[in-house]
N, CA, C, O and the ligand as a Tripos MOL2 file, in Angstrom:
@<TRIPOS>MOLECULE
protein
  297   295    75     0     0
PROTEIN
NO_CHARGES

@<TRIPOS>ATOM
      1 N        -108.9140   35.6640   82.0990 N.3       1 MET1
      2 CA       -108.2760   34.8710   83.1490 C.3       1 MET1
      3 C        -108.8910   35.2220   84.5030 C.2       1 MET1
      4 O        -109.0020   36.3980   84.8490 O.2       1 MET1
      5 N        -109.2820   34.2250   85.2520 N.am      2 PRO2
      6 CA       -109.8900   34.5230   86.5610 C.3       2 PRO2
      7 C        -108.8560   34.9670   87.5980 C.2       2 PRO2
      8 O        -107.6700   34.6490   87.5090 O.2       2 PRO2
      9 N        -109.3470   35.7000   88.5630 N.am      3 ILE3
     10 CA       -108.4890   36.1370   89.6640 C.3       3 ILE3
     11 C        -108.7040   35.2080   90.8460 C.2       3 ILE3
     12 O        -109.8360   34.9180   91.2330 O.2       3 ILE3
     13 N        -107.6160   34.7570   91.4000 N.am      4 TYR4
     14 CA       -107.6970   33.8750   92.5580 C.3       4 TYR4
     15 C        -107.1270   34.5870   93.7720 C.2       4 TYR4
     16 O        -106.2170   35.4090   93.6650 O.2       4 TYR4
     17 N        -107.6850   34.2530   94.9330 N.am      5 GLU5
     18 CA       -107.1940   34.8340   96.1750 C.3       5 GLU5
     19 C        -106.3650   33.7890   96.9090 C.2       5 GLU5
     20 O        -106.7150   32.6100   96.9660 O.2       5 GLU5
     21 N        -105.2720   34.2560   97.4620 N.am      6 TYR6
     22 CA       -104.3950   33.3660   98.2190 C.3       6 TYR6
     23 C        -104.1310   33.9800   99.5830 C.2       6 TYR6
     24 O        -104.1630   35.1990   99.7530 O.2       6 TYR6
     25 N        -103.8700   33.1100  100.5480 N.am      7 VAL7
     26 CA       -103.5060   33.5990  101.8740 C.3       7 VAL7
     27 C        -102.1610   32.9890  102.2390 C.2       7 VAL7
     28 O        -101.9100   31.8080  102.0040 O.2       7 VAL7
     29 N        -101.3050   33.8200  102.8170 N.am      8 CYS8
     30 CA        -99.9950   33.3460  103.2610 C.3       8 CYS8
     31 C        -100.1630   32.7490  104.6530 C.2       8 CYS8
     32 O        -100.6830   33.3970  105.5610 O.2       8 CYS8
     33 N         -99.7170   31.5090  104.8060 N.am      9 LEU9
     34 CA        -99.8780   30.8320  106.0910 C.3       9 LEU9
     35 C         -98.8120   31.2690  107.0920 C.2       9 LEU9
     36 O         -98.8840   30.9280  108.2730 O.2       9 LEU9
     37 N         -97.8410   32.0120  106.6240 N.am     10 ASP10
     38 CA        -96.7860   32.4810  107.5240 C.3      10 ASP10
     39 C         -97.0690   33.8730  108.0860 C.2      10 ASP10
     40 O         -96.9050   34.1120  109.2820 O.2      10 ASP10
     41 N         -97.4970   34.7910  107.2110 N.am     11 CYS11
     42 CA        -97.7150   36.1630  107.6790 C.3      11 CYS11
     43 C         -99.1760   36.5910  107.5690 C.2      11 CYS11
     44 O         -99.5170   37.7300  107.8900 O.2      11 CYS11
     45 N        -100.0460   35.6730  107.1140 N.am     12 SER12
     46 CA       -101.4860   35.9250  107.0230 C.3      12 SER12
     47 C        -101.8800   36.9880  106.0030 C.2      12 SER12
     48 O        -103.0220   37.4460  105.9980 O.2      12 SER12
     49 N        -100.9650   37.3760  105.1590 N.am     13 THR13
     50 CA       -101.2950   38.3330  104.1130 C.3      13 THR13
     51 C        -102.2130   37.6750  103.0860 C.2      13 THR13
     52 O        -101.9750   36.5460  102.6570 O.2      13 THR13
     53 N        -103.2600   38.3930  102.7020 N.am     14 VAL14
     54 CA       -104.1480   37.9090  101.6520 C.3      14 VAL14
     55 C        -103.8410   38.7080  100.3950 C.2      14 VAL14
     56 O        -103.7960   39.9380  100.4260 O.2      14 VAL14
     57 N        -103.6320   38.0090   99.3000 N.am     15 PHE15
     58 CA       -103.3310   38.6930   98.0490 C.3      15 PHE15
     59 C        -104.0140   37.9490   96.9180 C.2      15 PHE15
     60 O        -104.3930   36.7880   97.0700 O.2      15 PHE15
     61 N        -104.1710   38.6120   95.7920 N.am     16 ASP16
     62 CA       -104.8030   37.9240   94.6820 C.3      16 ASP16
     63 C        -103.8820   37.9390   93.4710 C.2      16 ASP16
     64 O        -102.9610   38.7490   93.3670 O.2      16 ASP16
     65 N        -104.1620   37.0180   92.5670 N.am     17 ALA17
     66 CA       -103.3260   36.8840   91.3760 C.3      17 ALA17
     67 C        -104.1870   36.4650   90.2020 C.2      17 ALA17
     68 O        -105.1030   35.6530   90.3270 O.2      17 ALA17
     69 N        -103.8650   37.0450   89.0580 N.am     18 LEU18
     70 CA       -104.5510   36.7090   87.8200 C.3      18 LEU18
     71 C        -103.8030   35.5180   87.2100 C.2      18 LEU18
     72 O        -102.6460   35.6370   86.8070 O.2      18 LEU18
     73 N        -104.4730   34.3920   87.1530 N.am     19 ARG19
     74 CA       -103.7860   33.1850   86.6810 C.3      19 ARG19
     75 C        -104.6950   32.3470   85.8020 C.2      19 ARG19
     76 O        -105.9180   32.4210   85.9120 O.2      19 ARG19
     77 N        -104.0910   31.5450   84.9250 N.am     20 PRO20
     78 CA       -104.9010   30.6070   84.1350 C.3      20 PRO20
     79 C        -105.5330   29.5960   85.0880 C.2      20 PRO20
     80 O        -104.9450   29.2550   86.1140 O.2      20 PRO20
     81 N        -106.7130   29.1240   84.7540 N.am     21 MET21
     82 CA       -107.3880   28.1720   85.6350 C.3      21 MET21
     83 C        -106.5270   26.9340   85.8860 C.2      21 MET21
     84 O        -106.5690   26.3500   86.9690 O.2      21 MET21
     85 N        -105.7520   26.5410   84.8830 N.am     22 ALA22
     86 CA       -104.9100   25.3490   85.0120 C.3      22 ALA22
     87 C        -103.8520   25.5000   86.0930 C.2      22 ALA22
     88 O        -103.3250   24.5190   86.6170 O.2      22 ALA22
     89 N        -103.5510   26.7770   86.4180 N.am     23 LYS23
     90 CA       -102.5110   27.0050   87.4220 C.3      23 LYS23
     91 C        -103.0750   27.5420   88.7310 C.2      23 LYS23
     92 O        -102.3360   28.0470   89.5770 O.2      23 LYS23
     93 N        -104.3800   27.4300   88.8880 N.am     24 ALA24
     94 CA       -105.0220   27.9700   90.0870 C.3      24 ALA24
     95 C        -104.4400   27.4020   91.3740 C.2      24 ALA24
     96 O        -104.3100   28.1020   92.3780 O.2      24 ALA24
     97 N        -104.0930   26.1200   91.3260 N.am     25 ASP25
     98 CA       -103.5900   25.4760   92.5360 C.3      25 ASP25
     99 C        -102.0780   25.2880   92.5210 C.2      25 ASP25
    100 O        -101.5140   24.6250   93.3910 O.2      25 ASP25
    101 N        -101.4340   25.8740   91.5310 N.am     26 ALA26
    102 CA        -99.9710   25.7890   91.4830 C.3      26 ALA26
    103 C         -99.3960   26.6440   92.6130 C.2      26 ALA26
    104 O        -100.0130   27.6250   93.0280 O.2      26 ALA26
    105 N         -98.2230   26.2720   93.1060 N.am     27 PRO27
    106 CA        -97.6050   27.0390   94.2020 C.3      27 PRO27
    107 C         -97.3960   28.4990   93.8020 C.2      27 PRO27
    108 O         -97.0230   28.7960   92.6670 O.2      27 PRO27
    109 N         -97.6390   29.3930   94.7390 N.am     28 ILE28
    110 CA        -97.4280   30.8130   94.4890 C.3      28 ILE28
    111 C         -96.7230   31.4050   95.6990 C.2      28 ILE28
    112 O         -96.9720   31.0050   96.8370 O.2      28 ILE28
    113 N         -95.8510   32.3520   95.4430 N.am     29 VAL29
    114 CA        -95.0640   32.9470   96.5190 C.3      29 VAL29
    115 C         -95.7950   34.1530   97.1100 C.2      29 VAL29
    116 O         -96.3540   34.9680   96.3750 O.2      29 VAL29
    117 N         -95.7890   34.2590   98.4150 N.am     30 CYS30
    118 CA        -96.3980   35.3910   99.1030 C.3      30 CYS30
    119 C         -95.7400   36.6790   98.6250 C.2      30 CYS30
    120 O         -94.5140   36.7830   98.5890 O.2      30 CYS30
    121 N         -96.5600   37.6570   98.2610 N.am     31 GLU31
    122 CA        -95.9690   38.8880   97.7520 C.3      31 GLU31
    123 C         -95.4480   39.7930   98.8690 C.2      31 GLU31
    124 O         -94.8190   40.8180   98.6060 O.2      31 GLU31
    125 N         -95.7090   39.4110  100.0920 N.am     32 ASP32
    126 CA        -95.2360   40.2220  101.2140 C.3      32 ASP32
    127 C         -93.9450   39.6770  101.8130 C.2      32 ASP32
    128 O         -92.9560   40.4020  101.9230 O.2      32 ASP32
    129 N         -93.9510   38.3860  102.2050 N.am     33 CYS33
    130 CA        -92.7630   37.8220  102.8610 C.3      33 CYS33
    131 C         -92.0370   36.8090  101.9820 C.2      33 CYS33
    132 O         -91.0210   36.2430  102.3860 O.2      33 CYS33
    133 N         -92.5660   36.5810  100.7650 N.am     34 GLU34
    134 CA        -91.9530   35.6680   99.8070 C.3      34 GLU34
    135 C         -91.9300   34.2190  100.2710 C.2      34 GLU34
    136 O         -91.1400   33.4150   99.7760 O.2      34 GLU34
    137 N         -92.7850   33.8940  101.2070 N.am     35 SER35
    138 CA        -92.9110   32.5010  101.6350 C.3      35 SER35
    139 C         -93.6800   31.7160  100.5800 C.2      35 SER35
    140 O         -94.5440   32.2600   99.8930 O.2      35 SER35
    141 N         -93.3600   30.4380  100.4620 N.am     36 GLU36
    142 CA        -94.1170   29.5860   99.5360 C.3      36 GLU36
    143 C         -95.2020   28.8300  100.2860 C.2      36 GLU36
    144 O         -95.8950   27.9860   99.7170 O.2      36 GLU36
    145 N         -95.3410   29.1410  101.5600 N.am     37 HIS37
    146 CA        -96.3270   28.4740  102.4090 C.3      37 HIS37
    147 C         -97.6730   29.2000  102.2850 C.2      37 HIS37
    148 O         -98.1380   29.8540  103.2180 O.2      37 HIS37
    149 N         -98.2760   29.0630  101.1060 N.am     38 THR38
    150 CA        -99.5180   29.7760  100.8340 C.3      38 THR38
    151 C        -100.6250   28.8120  100.4570 C.2      38 THR38
    152 O        -100.3720   27.6680  100.0790 O.2      38 THR38
    153 N        -101.8480   29.2840  100.5640 N.am     39 SER39
    154 CA       -102.9920   28.4380  100.2510 C.3      39 SER39
    155 C        -104.0270   29.2440   99.4710 C.2      39 SER39
    156 O        -104.2360   30.4240   99.7540 O.2      39 SER39
    157 N        -104.6630   28.6240   98.5090 N.am     40 ARG40
    158 CA       -105.6690   29.3310   97.7200 C.3      40 ARG40
    159 C        -106.9830   29.4010   98.4930 C.2      40 ARG40
    160 O        -107.4130   28.4240   99.1080 O.2      40 ARG40
    161 N        -107.6010   30.5570   98.4510 N.am     41 MET41
    162 CA       -108.9040   30.7330   99.0920 C.3      41 MET41
    163 C        -109.9840   30.5040   98.0400 C.2      41 MET41
    164 O        -109.8210   30.8690   96.8750 O.2      41 MET41
    165 N        -111.0730   29.9020   98.4600 N.am     42 LEU42
    166 CA       -112.1650   29.6870   97.5170 C.3      42 LEU42
    167 C        -112.9390   30.9860   97.3720 C.2      42 LEU42
    168 O        -113.3700   31.5830   98.3590 O.2      42 LEU42
    169 N        -113.1060   31.4130   96.1390 N.am     43 SER43
    170 CA       -113.7820   32.6780   95.9010 C.3      43 SER43
    171 C        -115.2940   32.5170   95.9340 C.2      43 SER43
    172 O        -115.8280   31.4120   95.8390 O.2      43 SER43
    173 N        -115.9600   33.6480   96.0720 N.am     44 VAL44
    174 CA       -117.4260   33.6500   96.0620 C.3      44 VAL44
    175 C        -117.9240   33.1370   94.7240 C.2      44 VAL44
    176 O        -118.9020   32.3920   94.6490 O.2      44 VAL44
    177 N        -117.2360   33.5490   93.6690 N.am     45 PHE45
    178 CA       -117.6550   33.1480   92.3280 C.3      45 PHE45
    179 C        -117.7350   31.6350   92.1920 C.2      45 PHE45
    180 O        -118.7290   31.1070   91.6940 O.2      45 PHE45
    181 N        -116.7050   30.9440   92.6250 N.am     46 PHE46
    182 CA       -116.7010   29.5080   92.4530 C.3      46 PHE46
    183 C        -117.7040   28.8240   93.3630 C.2      46 PHE46
    184 O        -118.2050   27.7470   93.0410 O.2      46 PHE46
    185 N        -117.9990   29.4410   94.4930 N.am     47 ALA47
    186 CA       -118.9930   28.8720   95.3830 C.3      47 ALA47
    187 C        -120.3700   28.9280   94.7280 C.2      47 ALA47
    188 O        -121.2170   28.0670   94.9680 O.2      47 ALA47
    189 N        -120.5850   29.9540   93.8950 N.am     48 HIS48
    190 CA       -121.8810   30.1270   93.2610 C.3      48 HIS48
    191 C        -121.9840   29.4420   91.9020 C.2      48 HIS48
    192 O        -123.0670   29.3750   91.3200 O.2      48 HIS48
    193 N        -120.8740   28.9380   91.4010 N.am     49 SER49
    194 CA       -120.9070   28.3720   90.0640 C.3      49 SER49
    195 C        -120.5770   26.8780   90.0880 C.2      49 SER49
    196 O        -120.0160   26.3300   89.1390 O.2      49 SER49
    197 N        -120.9310   26.2560   91.1670 N.am     50 GLU50
    198 CA       -120.6530   24.8390   91.3290 C.3      50 GLU50
    199 C        -121.2560   24.0390   90.1750 C.2      50 GLU50
    200 O        -122.4280   24.1990   89.8330 O.2      50 GLU50
    201 N        -120.4410   23.1900   89.5920 N.am     51 GLY51
    202 CA       -120.9300   22.3550   88.5100 C.3      51 GLY51
    203 C        -120.7130   22.9630   87.1450 C.2      51 GLY51
    204 O        -120.9350   22.3070   86.1270 O.2      51 GLY51
    205 N        -120.2750   24.2290   87.1120 N.am     52 ARG52
    206 CA       -120.0280   24.8860   85.8330 C.3      52 ARG52
    207 C        -118.5210   25.0660   85.6530 C.2      52 ARG52
    208 O        -117.7760   25.1710   86.6280 O.2      52 ARG52
    209 N        -118.1000   25.0990   84.4360 N.am     53 SER53
    210 CA       -116.6720   25.2570   84.1840 C.3      53 SER53
    211 C        -116.3810   26.5430   83.4180 C.2      53 SER53
    212 O        -115.2830   26.7160   82.8900 O.2      53 SER53
    213 N        -117.3450   27.4320   83.3570 N.am     54 VAL54
    214 CA       -117.1660   28.6890   82.6420 C.3      54 VAL54
    215 C        -116.4210   29.6760   83.5380 C.2      54 VAL54
    216 O        -116.8670   29.9630   84.6490 O.2      54 VAL54
    217 N        -115.3140   30.1870   83.0720 N.am     55 PRO55
    218 CA       -114.5480   31.1480   83.8830 C.3      55 PRO55
    219 C        -115.2690   32.4910   84.0000 C.2      55 PRO55
    220 O        -116.1430   32.8120   83.1940 O.2      55 PRO55
    221 N        -114.9010   33.2460   84.9860 N.am     56 ALA56
    222 CA       -115.5030   34.5580   85.1910 C.3      56 ALA56
    223 C        -115.2310   35.4580   83.9910 C.2      56 ALA56
    224 O        -114.0920   35.5740   83.5390 O.2      56 ALA56
    225 N        -116.2690   36.0860   83.4840 N.am     57 ASN57
    226 CA       -116.0490   36.9730   82.3410 C.3      57 ASN57
    227 C        -116.7680   38.3010   82.5190 C.2      57 ASN57
    228 O        -116.9260   39.0600   81.5630 O.2      57 ASN57
    229 N        -117.2010   38.5780   83.7360 N.am     58 ASN58
    230 CA       -117.7910   39.8830   83.9980 C.3      58 ASN58
    231 C        -117.5870   40.2390   85.4660 C.2      58 ASN58
    232 O        -117.1040   39.4150   86.2430 O.2      58 ASN58
    233 N        -117.9380   41.4190   85.8380 N.am     59 SER59
    234 CA       -117.6770   41.8860   87.1900 C.3      59 SER59
    235 C        -118.4430   41.1090   88.2460 C.2      59 SER59
    236 O        -118.0690   41.1210   89.4190 O.2      59 SER59
    237 N        -119.5150   40.4300   87.8400 N.am     60 ALA60
    238 CA       -120.2900   39.6680   88.7990 C.3      60 ALA60
    239 C        -119.4780   38.4940   89.3430 C.2      60 ALA60
    240 O        -119.7970   37.9340   90.3910 O.2      60 ALA60
    241 N        -118.4150   38.1300   88.6060 N.am     61 GLY61
    242 CA       -117.5940   37.0180   89.0420 C.3      61 GLY61
    243 C        -116.5560   37.4190   90.0720 C.2      61 GLY61
    244 O        -115.8490   36.5730   90.6210 O.2      61 GLY61
    245 N        -116.4690   38.7110   90.3290 N.am     62 CYS62
    246 CA       -115.4730   39.1840   91.2870 C.3      62 CYS62
    247 C        -116.0730   39.2480   92.6810 C.2      62 CYS62
    248 O        -117.1840   39.7450   92.8640 O.2      62 CYS62
    249 N        -115.3440   38.7510   93.6500 N.am     63 ALA63
    250 CA       -115.8330   38.7330   95.0220 C.3      63 ALA63
    251 C        -116.0360   40.1310   95.5910 C.2      63 ALA63
    252 O        -116.7310   40.3080   96.5910 O.2      63 ALA63
    253 N        -115.4260   41.1210   94.9480 N.am     64 CYS64
    254 CA       -115.5440   42.4810   95.4580 C.3      64 CYS64
    255 C        -116.8340   43.1370   94.9850 C.2      64 CYS64
    256 O        -117.1530   44.2470   95.4120 O.2      64 CYS64
    257 N        -117.5800   42.4690   94.1070 N.am     65 GLY65
    258 CA       -118.8350   43.0320   93.6390 C.3      65 GLY65
    259 C        -118.6380   44.1140   92.6040 C.2      65 GLY65
    260 O        -119.5500   44.9050   92.3640 O.2      65 GLY65
    261 N        -117.4850   44.1710   91.9910 N.am     66 GLY66
    262 CA       -117.2320   45.1620   90.9370 C.3      66 GLY66
    263 C        -116.6690   46.4660   91.4510 C.2      66 GLY66
    264 O        -116.5160   47.4180   90.6870 O.2      66 GLY66
    265 N        -116.3550   46.5270   92.7440 N.am     67 ALA67
    266 CA       -115.8490   47.7700   93.3150 C.3      67 ALA67
    267 C        -114.3570   47.9680   93.0690 C.2      67 ALA67
    268 O        -113.8260   49.0600   93.2710 O.2      67 ALA67
    269 N        -113.6990   46.9260   92.6400 N.am     68 CYS68
    270 CA       -112.2590   47.0280   92.4330 C.3      68 CYS68
    271 C        -111.9370   47.1320   90.9440 C.2      68 CYS68
    272 O        -112.8350   47.3130   90.1220 O.2      68 CYS68
    273 N        -110.6760   47.0180   90.6080 N.am     69 SER69
    274 CA       -110.2720   47.1430   89.2040 C.3      69 SER69
    275 C        -110.5160   45.8850   88.4020 C.2      69 SER69
    276 O        -110.2510   45.8520   87.2000 O.2      69 SER69
    277 N        -111.0220   44.8390   89.0590 N.am     70 CYS70
    278 CA       -111.2780   43.5770   88.3490 C.3      70 CYS70
    279 C        -112.1730   43.8080   87.1440 C.2      70 CYS70
    280 O        -111.9470   43.2400   86.0750 O.2      70 CYS70
    281 N        -113.1910   44.6440   87.3200 N.am     71 ALA71
    282 CA       -114.1730   44.8560   86.2810 C.3      71 ALA71
    283 C        -113.5410   45.4170   85.0170 C.2      71 ALA71
    284 O        -113.9220   45.0430   83.9080 O.2      71 ALA71
    285 N        -112.5960   46.2960   85.1820 N.am     72 SER72
    286 CA       -111.9890   46.9210   84.0170 C.3      72 SER72
    287 C        -111.0010   45.9980   83.3120 C.2      72 SER72
    288 O        -110.5740   46.2780   82.1920 O.2      72 SER72
    289 N        -110.6420   44.9060   83.9640 N.am     73 LEU73
    290 CA       -109.7120   43.9630   83.3650 C.3      73 LEU73
    291 C        -110.4020   43.0770   82.3380 C.2      73 LEU73
    292 O        -109.7530   42.4640   81.4910 O.2      73 LEU73
    293 N        -111.7150   43.0190   82.4270 N.am     74 ASN74
    294 CA       -112.4560   42.1340   81.5380 C.3      74 ASN74
    295 C        -112.9500   42.7510   80.2690 C.2      74 ASN74
    296 O        -113.5860   42.0750   79.4600 O.2      74 ASN74
    297 ZN        -96.2890   35.9930  103.6930 Zn       75 ZN75
@<TRIPOS>BOND
     1     1     2 1
     2     2     3 1
     3     3     4 2
     4     3     5 am
     5     5     6 1
     6     6     7 1
     7     7     8 2
     8     7     9 am
     9     9    10 1
    10    10    11 1
    11    11    12 2
    12    11    13 am
    13    13    14 1
    14    14    15 1
    15    15    16 2
    16    15    17 am
    17    17    18 1
    18    18    19 1
    19    19    20 2
    20    19    21 am
    21    21    22 1
    22    22    23 1
    23    23    24 2
    24    23    25 am
    25    25    26 1
    26    26    27 1
    27    27    28 2
    28    27    29 am
    29    29    30 1
    30    30    31 1
    31    31    32 2
    32    31    33 am
    33    33    34 1
    34    34    35 1
    35    35    36 2
    36    35    37 am
    37    37    38 1
    38    38    39 1
    39    39    40 2
    40    39    41 am
    41    41    42 1
    42    42    43 1
    43    43    44 2
    44    43    45 am
    45    45    46 1
    46    46    47 1
    47    47    48 2
    48    47    49 am
    49    49    50 1
    50    50    51 1
    51    51    52 2
    52    51    53 am
    53    53    54 1
    54    54    55 1
    55    55    56 2
    56    55    57 am
    57    57    58 1
    58    58    59 1
    59    59    60 2
    60    59    61 am
    61    61    62 1
    62    62    63 1
    63    63    64 2
    64    63    65 am
    65    65    66 1
    66    66    67 1
    67    67    68 2
    68    67    69 am
    69    69    70 1
    70    70    71 1
    71    71    72 2
    72    71    73 am
    73    73    74 1
    74    74    75 1
    75    75    76 2
    76    75    77 am
    77    77    78 1
    78    78    79 1
    79    79    80 2
    80    79    81 am
    81    81    82 1
    82    82    83 1
    83    83    84 2
    84    83    85 am
    85    85    86 1
    86    86    87 1
    87    87    88 2
    88    87    89 am
    89    89    90 1
    90    90    91 1
    91    91    92 2
    92    91    93 am
    93    93    94 1
    94    94    95 1
    95    95    96 2
    96    95    97 am
    97    97    98 1
    98    98    99 1
    99    99   100 2
   100    99   101 am
   101   101   102 1
   102   102   103 1
   103   103   104 2
   104   103   105 am
   105   105   106 1
   106   106   107 1
   107   107   108 2
   108   107   109 am
   109   109   110 1
   110   110   111 1
   111   111   112 2
   112   111   113 am
   113   113   114 1
   114   114   115 1
   115   115   116 2
   116   115   117 am
   117   117   118 1
   118   118   119 1
   119   119   120 2
   120   119   121 am
   121   121   122 1
   122   122   123 1
   123   123   124 2
   124   123   125 am
   125   125   126 1
   126   126   127 1
   127   127   128 2
   128   127   129 am
   129   129   130 1
   130   130   131 1
   131   131   132 2
   132   131   133 am
   133   133   134 1
   134   134   135 1
   135   135   136 2
   136   135   137 am
   137   137   138 1
   138   138   139 1
   139   139   140 2
   140   139   141 am
   141   141   142 1
   142   142   143 1
   143   143   144 2
   144   143   145 am
   145   145   146 1
   146   146   147 1
   147   147   148 2
   148   147   149 am
   149   149   150 1
   150   150   151 1
   151   151   152 2
   152   151   153 am
   153   153   154 1
   154   154   155 1
   155   155   156 2
   156   155   157 am
   157   157   158 1
   158   158   159 1
   159   159   160 2
   160   159   161 am
   161   161   162 1
   162   162   163 1
   163   163   164 2
   164   163   165 am
   165   165   166 1
   166   166   167 1
   167   167   168 2
   168   167   169 am
   169   169   170 1
   170   170   171 1
   171   171   172 2
   172   171   173 am
   173   173   174 1
   174   174   175 1
   175   175   176 2
   176   175   177 am
   177   177   178 1
   178   178   179 1
   179   179   180 2
   180   179   181 am
   181   181   182 1
   182   182   183 1
   183   183   184 2
   184   183   185 am
   185   185   186 1
   186   186   187 1
   187   187   188 2
   188   187   189 am
   189   189   190 1
   190   190   191 1
   191   191   192 2
   192   191   193 am
   193   193   194 1
   194   194   195 1
   195   195   196 2
   196   195   197 am
   197   197   198 1
   198   198   199 1
   199   199   200 2
   200   199   201 am
   201   201   202 1
   202   202   203 1
   203   203   204 2
   204   203   205 am
   205   205   206 1
   206   206   207 1
   207   207   208 2
   208   207   209 am
   209   209   210 1
   210   210   211 1
   211   211   212 2
   212   211   213 am
   213   213   214 1
   214   214   215 1
   215   215   216 2
   216   215   217 am
   217   217   218 1
   218   218   219 1
   219   219   220 2
   220   219   221 am
   221   221   222 1
   222   222   223 1
   223   223   224 2
   224   223   225 am
   225   225   226 1
   226   226   227 1
   227   227   228 2
   228   227   229 am
   229   229   230 1
   230   230   231 1
   231   231   232 2
   232   231   233 am
   233   233   234 1
   234   234   235 1
   235   235   236 2
   236   235   237 am
   237   237   238 1
   238   238   239 1
   239   239   240 2
   240   239   241 am
   241   241   242 1
   242   242   243 1
   243   243   244 2
   244   243   245 am
   245   245   246 1
   246   246   247 1
   247   247   248 2
   248   247   249 am
   249   249   250 1
   250   250   251 1
   251   251   252 2
   252   251   253 am
   253   253   254 1
   254   254   255 1
   255   255   256 2
   256   255   257 am
   257   257   258 1
   258   258   259 1
   259   259   260 2
   260   259   261 am
   261   261   262 1
   262   262   263 1
   263   263   264 2
   264   263   265 am
   265   265   266 1
   266   266   267 1
   267   267   268 2
   268   267   269 am
   269   269   270 1
   270   270   271 1
   271   271   272 2
   272   271   273 am
   273   273   274 1
   274   274   275 1
   275   275   276 2
   276   275   277 am
   277   277   278 1
   278   278   279 1
   279   279   280 2
   280   279   281 am
   281   281   282 1
   282   282   283 1
   283   283   284 2
   284   283   285 am
   285   285   286 1
   286   286   287 1
   287   287   288 2
   288   287   289 am
   289   289   290 1
   290   290   291 1
   291   291   292 2
   292   291   293 am
   293   293   294 1
   294   294   295 1
   295   295   296 2
@<TRIPOS>SUBSTRUCTURE
     1 MET1         2 RESIDUE 1 A MET
     2 PRO2         6 RESIDUE 1 A PRO
     3 ILE3        10 RESIDUE 1 A ILE
     4 TYR4        14 RESIDUE 1 A TYR
     5 GLU5        18 RESIDUE 1 A GLU
     6 TYR6        22 RESIDUE 1 A TYR
     7 VAL7        26 RESIDUE 1 A VAL
     8 CYS8        30 RESIDUE 1 A CYS
     9 LEU9        34 RESIDUE 1 A LEU
    10 ASP10       38 RESIDUE 1 A ASP
    11 CYS11       42 RESIDUE 1 A CYS
    12 SER12       46 RESIDUE 1 A SER
    13 THR13       50 RESIDUE 1 A THR
    14 VAL14       54 RESIDUE 1 A VAL
    15 PHE15       58 RESIDUE 1 A PHE
    16 ASP16       62 RESIDUE 1 A ASP
    17 ALA17       66 RESIDUE 1 A ALA
    18 LEU18       70 RESIDUE 1 A LEU
    19 ARG19       74 RESIDUE 1 A ARG
    20 PRO20       78 RESIDUE 1 A PRO
    21 MET21       82 RESIDUE 1 A MET
    22 ALA22       86 RESIDUE 1 A ALA
    23 LYS23       90 RESIDUE 1 A LYS
    24 ALA24       94 RESIDUE 1 A ALA
    25 ASP25       98 RESIDUE 1 A ASP
    26 ALA26      102 RESIDUE 1 A ALA
    27 PRO27      106 RESIDUE 1 A PRO
    28 ILE28      110 RESIDUE 1 A ILE
    29 VAL29      114 RESIDUE 1 A VAL
    30 CYS30      118 RESIDUE 1 A CYS
    31 GLU31      122 RESIDUE 1 A GLU
    32 ASP32      126 RESIDUE 1 A ASP
    33 CYS33      130 RESIDUE 1 A CYS
    34 GLU34      134 RESIDUE 1 A GLU
    35 SER35      138 RESIDUE 1 A SER
    36 GLU36      142 RESIDUE 1 A GLU
    37 HIS37      146 RESIDUE 1 A HIS
    38 THR38      150 RESIDUE 1 A THR
    39 SER39      154 RESIDUE 1 A SER
    40 ARG40      158 RESIDUE 1 A ARG
    41 MET41      162 RESIDUE 1 A MET
    42 LEU42      166 RESIDUE 1 A LEU
    43 SER43      170 RESIDUE 1 A SER
    44 VAL44      174 RESIDUE 1 A VAL
    45 PHE45      178 RESIDUE 1 A PHE
    46 PHE46      182 RESIDUE 1 A PHE
    47 ALA47      186 RESIDUE 1 A ALA
    48 HIS48      190 RESIDUE 1 A HIS
    49 SER49      194 RESIDUE 1 A SER
    50 GLU50      198 RESIDUE 1 A GLU
    51 GLY51      202 RESIDUE 1 A GLY
    52 ARG52      206 RESIDUE 1 A ARG
    53 SER53      210 RESIDUE 1 A SER
    54 VAL54      214 RESIDUE 1 A VAL
    55 PRO55      218 RESIDUE 1 A PRO
    56 ALA56      222 RESIDUE 1 A ALA
    57 ASN57      226 RESIDUE 1 A ASN
    58 ASN58      230 RESIDUE 1 A ASN
    59 SER59      234 RESIDUE 1 A SER
    60 ALA60      238 RESIDUE 1 A ALA
    61 GLY61      242 RESIDUE 1 A GLY
    62 CYS62      246 RESIDUE 1 A CYS
    63 ALA63      250 RESIDUE 1 A ALA
    64 CYS64      254 RESIDUE 1 A CYS
    65 GLY65      258 RESIDUE 1 A GLY
    66 GLY66      262 RESIDUE 1 A GLY
    67 ALA67      266 RESIDUE 1 A ALA
    68 CYS68      270 RESIDUE 1 A CYS
    69 SER69      274 RESIDUE 1 A SER
    70 CYS70      278 RESIDUE 1 A CYS
    71 ALA71      282 RESIDUE 1 A ALA
    72 SER72      286 RESIDUE 1 A SER
    73 LEU73      290 RESIDUE 1 A LEU
    74 ASN74      294 RESIDUE 1 A ASN
    75 ZN75       297 GROUP 0 **** ****
């Protein structure tokens, strides 16, 4: 499952969530202030994989470059 980044439009908190691709754009609640006024950020991975529908399956798909725990999740 790919990780998506979201930003809260109320408190500007940026957080990420592991979600099915089908729910990437579904509403998500801010984990800081619990506002539903959030927006999905486009990840580096998707910017580089334009035209492809293969989900991220290795650390190269993580915007952090593999420095975070994303790599171990795969
Ligand atoms: Zn918030």
